[in-house]
N, C-alpha and C positions, 0 to 999 in steps of 0.2 A: 496630137495625142500625147499624153504624158509617157514617160519612159516605160512604166509598168504596163500600161494598156498597149503600147506599141509592141512590146515584147510578146504579150499574149496573143495579139493580133497576128504577128509574124509566125508564132508557133502554130496557131490554128490554120493559117494560110499554107504553111509547109505540110501540115498533117493532111489537109484537104488535097493538096497537090499529089501527095504520096498515094492517097486513096484513089484518085483519078487515074494515076499511072498504073496502079495495080489492077484496077477494073479494066483498063484498056489492054493490059497484057494477059487478062484472063486468070489472074492469080486469085486465090481464095482471100476473102476479106475478114475471115474469122479473127477475132482478137485473142480468143482462147480455144483450145481443143474441146469439142463438145463432150468428150469422155471425162474431162476433168470435172465436169459438173453433174455427172451421172451418179445416181444413187441406185444401189441394187434393190430389187423388189423386196418388200417385207415378207417375212416367213408367214406361213399359214398357222394361225393359232387355233389349236383344237380345243373344243369345249370339254371341261371336266364333267362328264355326265353324272357322276356320283354327287358332286357338289351342286350341280343344277337341281338334281332330285332333292337334295337336302334343303336347298333354298326355296324351291317352289312346291315341294311336297309330293311331286309325282314326276315321272319322266317327261321331258319337254320335247315336243315334236315340231319341226319346222313346218309352217303352213304350206310351203312350196312342195312338200312331199305328199300333200293331200290332193284331192281331185281339182283344186284350184290352180293347177300347174299351167293351165291355158292362160291365166292372167299374167303369169310370169313370162311366158313365151311371147305375149303381146306387149311386153315392155313395162308392165306394172311393177316397178321396183318395190313398192310398198308391200306387195304380197310376200316378199321374201323376208321382210323384217318383223312380221308378226309371228308370235309363238303362242301355243296353247298347251295347257297341261292335259295329258291324256289319262 
């Protein structure tokens, strides 16, 4: 092997040996703390009913509030996304 390939091979071999040692000792293998990659949940955005009424000409009611709630309970996600003007 050339010098550069030999160096990278030795680094990888050392890294793998360290992983095996840590596994045998029962140490965690995380490279980063999971909380460092955690994003807080997005806030709930409330609809501006006055603006919705202005755009659609009438109050807008979610379909899931109508008798079709059974479809939502059974996992029909599309039932939640449809709106109608009342």
